[in-house]
C-alpha positions in Angstrom: 0.0 0.0 0.0 1.5 3.3 -1.0 2.1 5.9 1.7 2.2 9.6 1.4 4.5 11.9 3.5 2.5 14.0 6.0 4.5 17.2 5.1 4.0 16.6 1.4 0.2 16.4 1.8 0.3 19.5 4.1 2.0 21.5 1.3 -0.7 20.4 -1.1 -3.2 22.0 1.2 -1.0 25.0 1.9 1.1 25.4 -1.3 2.1 29.0 -0.6 3.7 28.1 2.8 7.0 26.6 3.6 7.2 22.9 4.4 7.5 23.5 8.1 4.7 26.1 8.3 2.4 24.0 6.1 3.0 21.0 8.3 2.2 23.0 11.5 -1.0 24.5 10.0 -2.1 21.1 8.7 -1.7 19.4 12.1 -3.7 22.3 13.6 -6.4 21.8 11.0 -6.6 18.1 11.9 -7.0 19.0 15.6 -9.7 21.6 15.2 -11.9 19.9 12.6 -14.6 18.2 14.6 -14.4 14.4 14.4 -11.5 14.3 12.0 -8.8 13.4 14.6 -11.0 10.8 16.2 -11.5 9.0 12.8 -7.8 9.3 11.9 -6.8 7.7 15.2 -9.2 4.8 14.6 -7.3 4.4 11.3 -3.9 4.2 13.1 -2.8 7.9 13.0 -0.8 9.3 15.8 0.2 13.0 16.3 3.8 12.0 15.4 2.9 10.2 12.2 5.1 11.1 9.3 3.4 8.8 6.8 -0.3 8.5 5.9 -2.1 5.6 4.4 -4.6 5.9 1.7 -7.4 5.3 4.2 -6.1 8.1 6.3 -5.9 10.4 3.3 -9.5 9.5 2.4 -10.6 10.4 5.9 -8.9 13.8 5.6 -10.6 14.4 2.2 -14.0 13.5 3.7 -13.7 16.2 6.3 -11.7 19.0 4.6 -11.9 18.2 0.9 -9.5 17.1 -1.8 -6.4 19.0 -2.9 -5.6 20.0 -6.4 -2.8 17.4 -6.5 -4.8 14.2 -6.5 -8.2 13.0 -7.7 -10.6 10.1 -7.3 -10.7 7.8 -10.2 -14.5 7.3 -10.8 -14.1 4.0 -12.6 -12.1 2.3 -9.8 -13.0 4.6 -6.8 -9.3 4.9 -6.0 -7.3 8.0 -5.3 -4.7 8.8 -7.9 -1.7 11.0 -6.9 -0.4 13.3 -9.5 
């Protein structure tokens, strides 16, 4: 199962920020979005996680939306990273 780096995903949500700032803002977003952190923890996420699974990325998308860097393949219902 392919994994995505937490910071890389954070920069996709905050493309105008530095890697470090994007990561900090993204972690804060995960904490303040009601229900998101709870669902992520059920999927194995911890606050120190550096890699995210596809399941965890899908949970994030469900709560805060998709980024411009990946899309859902309608035919297979899988997430395709650009």
